[in-house]
C-alpha positions as CSV (number, residue, x, y, z in Angstrom):
1,X,-16.9,-10.8,-9.0
2,X,-15.6,-9.9,-5.6
3,X,-11.9,-10.0,-4.4
4,X,-11.0,-10.4,-0.7
5,X,-7.4,-10.2,0.5
6,X,-7.1,-11.6,4.0
7,X,-4.8,-13.6,6.3
8,X,-7.4,-15.3,8.5
9,X,-7.9,-19.0,9.0
10,X,-10.9,-19.3,6.7
11,X,-9.0,-17.6,3.8
12,X,-6.1,-20.1,4.3
13,X,-8.5,-23.1,4.3
14,X,-10.3,-21.9,1.1
15,X,-6.9,-21.1,-0.6
16,X,-5.6,-24.6,0.2
17,X,-8.7,-26.2,-1.1
18,X,-8.5,-24.4,-4.5
19,X,-4.7,-25.1,-4.7
20,X,-5.3,-28.7,-4.0
21,X,-7.8,-29.0,-6.8
22,X,-5.7,-27.1,-9.3
23,X,-2.1,-28.0,-8.4
24,X,-2.4,-31.5,-6.9
25,X,-5.3,-33.1,-8.6
26,X,-5.1,-31.4,-12.0
27,X,-1.4,-30.7,-12.5
28,X,0.0,-33.6,-10.5
29,X,2.2,-31.5,-8.2
30,X,2.8,-33.3,-4.9
31,X,0.8,-31.9,-2.0
32,X,3.9,-31.4,0.2
33,X,5.3,-28.9,-2.4
34,X,2.2,-26.8,-2.1
35,X,1.9,-27.0,1.7
36,X,5.2,-25.3,2.4
37,X,4.3,-23.8,5.8
38,X,4.1,-20.2,4.6
39,X,0.3,-19.8,4.5
40,X,0.0,-18.5,8.1
41,X,2.4,-15.6,7.4
42,X,0.8,-14.7,4.1
43,X,-2.0,-12.7,2.6
44,X,-4.4,-14.7,0.4
45,X,-6.3,-13.0,-2.4
46,X,-9.5,-14.9,-3.2
47,X,-11.9,-14.2,-6.1
48,X,-15.5,-15.0,-5.5
49,X,-18.2,-15.3,-8.2
50,X,-21.7,-15.7,-7.0
51,X,-20.4,-16.4,-3.5
52,X,-18.1,-19.2,-4.6
53,X,-14.3,-19.0,-4.4
54,X,-12.9,-19.7,-7.8
55,X,-9.3,-18.4,-7.7
56,X,-6.5,-17.6,-5.3
57,X,-3.0,-16.1,-5.1
58,X,-0.7,-15.7,-2.1
59,X,1.7,-13.0,-0.9
60,X,4.1,-14.5,1.7
61,X,5.9,-11.9,3.9
62,X,9.6,-12.7,4.2
63,X,12.6,-11.0,5.8
64,X,13.8,-7.4,5.2
65,X,10.3,-6.2,4.3
66,X,10.1,-8.2,1.1
67,X,7.5,-10.7,-0.1
68,X,7.0,-13.6,-2.4
69,X,3.9,-13.9,-4.6
70,X,3.0,-17.5,-5.4
71,X,0.3,-20.1,-5.6
72,X,-1.9,-18.4,-8.3
73,X,-4.6,-20.9,-9.1
74,X,-7.9,-20.5,-11.0
75,X,-10.5,-23.3,-11.2
76,X,-10.5,-24.8,-14.7
77,X,-13.9,-23.5,-15.8
78,X,-13.0,-19.9,-15.0
79,X,-9.7,-19.6,-16.8
80,X,-9.1,-17.2,-19.6
81,X,-11.3,-14.5,-18.2
82,X,-8.7,-12.1,-16.7
83,X,-9.2,-13.4,-13.2
84,X,-5.5,-14.0,-12.5
85,X,-4.7,-10.4,-13.5
86,X,-7.2,-9.2,-10.8
87,X,-5.5,-11.5,-8.2
88,X,-2.0,-10.3,-9.1
89,X,-3.1,-6.6,-9.0
90,X,-4.8,-7.1,-5.6
91,X,-1.6,-8.5,-4.1
92,X,0.6,-5.8,-5.6
93,X,-1.8,-3.3,-4.1
94,X,-1.7,-5.0,-0.7
95,X,2.2,-5.1,-0.9
96,X,2.2,-1.3,-1.4
97,X,-0.2,-0.8,1.5
98,X,2.1,-2.9,3.7
99,X,5.2,-0.9,2.5
100,X,6.8,-4.0,1.0
101,X,10.1,-3.2,-0.8
102,X,10.1,-5.9,-3.4
103,X,8.0,-8.9,-4.6
104,X,9.7,-12.0,-5.9
105,X,7.9,-14.7,-7.9
106,X,8.9,-18.1,-9.3
107,X,6.6,-18.3,-12.3
108,X,6.1,-20.8,-15.0
109,X,8.5,-19.9,-17.8
110,X,5.8,-19.4,-20.4
111,X,4.3,-16.6,-18.2
112,X,7.4,-14.4,-18.4
113,X,5.8,-11.8,-20.7
114,X,2.6,-11.8,-18.7
115,X,4.3,-10.9,-15.5
116,X,6.5,-8.3,-17.2
117,X,3.2,-6.4,-17.9
118,X,3.0,-5.8,-14.1
119,X,6.6,-4.5,-14.0
120,X,8.3,-7.8,-12.9
121,X,11.8,-8.3,-14.3
122,X,13.3,-11.6,-15.3
123,X,16.2,-12.8,-13.1
124,X,17.0,-16.4,-14.0
125,X,15.6,-19.9,-14.4
126,X,15.2,-21.7,-11.1
127,X,13.7,-25.0,-10.1
128,X,11.6,-27.4,-12.1
129,X,8.4,-28.6,-10.4
130,X,7.2,-31.7,-12.1
131,X,7.2,-30.9,-15.8
132,X,7.0,-27.1,-15.1
133,X,10.2,-25.0,-15.5
134,X,10.0,-22.0,-13.2
135,X,11.7,-18.6,-13.5
136,X,12.6,-16.1,-10.8
137,X,11.2,-12.6,-11.4
138,X,11.1,-9.5,-9.2
139,X,9.1,-6.3,-8.8
140,X,10.9,-3.5,-7.0
141,X,8.1,-1.7,-5.1
142,X,10.2,1.4,-4.3
143,X,10.2,2.3,-8.0
144,X,6.6,1.7,-8.9
């Protein structure tokens, strides 16, 4: 397993392909909700197994030296193997390297306890995407 965190055009293309497979085709989320225009100003963490990209997560840089982590997607056959944990860890590390103050996420509600293991704190329920209730959580990087 190899993890690459990058913001080049190839990483963006691969990230969008994986997200399209997982979010649009599998979960029925409209494509326009995934393609939100933030990819170019983001870092994309890609997991490769045997040279094939099988998972992705995105760290979008926003104002005031903050970031939003989103778009965590693992191809179906590779789920349940701890890959998303490696993706999240890689982006938290990247955020520290960049001196990011805080990372916000809008996670599926059922993942609240999972993200708390990384130090994220629950803030509130936010939008519903399709059938998926999302919650806002935040990791303050200055205290980690």
